[in-house]
Phi, psi and omega in degrees: 000135184278158183297330176293316181298317182299312179301318183292321176299312180298324177293317178291327179291317174299320179294311178301320177301314182292318179297317179295318179300315181291320174299313181296322177292323178292317178298318177293324179294319178290324176297321182294320182293319176295319176299320181297320176294316178297319176298313174299323177297316178297313177303318179299316180294318177301318181291321177295316179302315177298319176296321177298318180298314179296317178297316182295326177295320179293325182256012183300315179300316181296319179295320176298315178299321182292324179293325183283336184251012184300123180282160176287149182295143184211154179285152184297322181292323180292321178298320175297317178295316179300314180299317181295314180294319181298311182297320177296310181295324181289321177296316178292324179293324181280347180088023176270154172259123177278121179273302177221156170217141184219125174284138178259172183296137180277152175261088177246060184290126183297134175100351175271146181287320180250137175250172183218132172248154187228144171230141175246125178236137174249109181237160176226146179172188180285156185300317181290326179287328177294317177295322179295320181296314177295328173299319182284327182290313184284102185220090183302327174301331181261001182059046182227139181203155169270109184273334178224135177227137171227115181252129180219147176294148176289137188288334183262330184232119182290344182271356179252159179237132172267136181226127173253116186234139175254121182251126182250139178232119175270147179206163175268120185292147176284137181271149182266000000 
């Protein structure tokens, strides 16, 4: 092999080496970018998991209480009937007179774990009896509460109070 051929061969080898290095560098750069994206995604997932864990720790007591007081699944109409009967019996036990009662639209959104039925009652009676009735109605352990109250003095008797109350009852819907 002549010196010119040897120099040409060395030149081609050096050019091939440079081209292979450029291709390798580009490949390595793309792999590095991919690894950086995966690392950023993993850090994001870790941050999300940490936030979820902190939130879960903050509400762990509430979740425990909820599992202990989970109501039995019931149909929406049955929950409304039970709420109406309960409100009537407690009003009678407290010595209140029920003027009107009206079931309101239920919140039975598909996909939610808890649904809600509502009753609007208009009762009249003595102040102490009214407070006793409201005390019996508001029971977080039974997922029941008076969400709206309007108290007005009775127009005919100054010793009586008229109360319009909206009572909400949350329940777990029965599955079909």
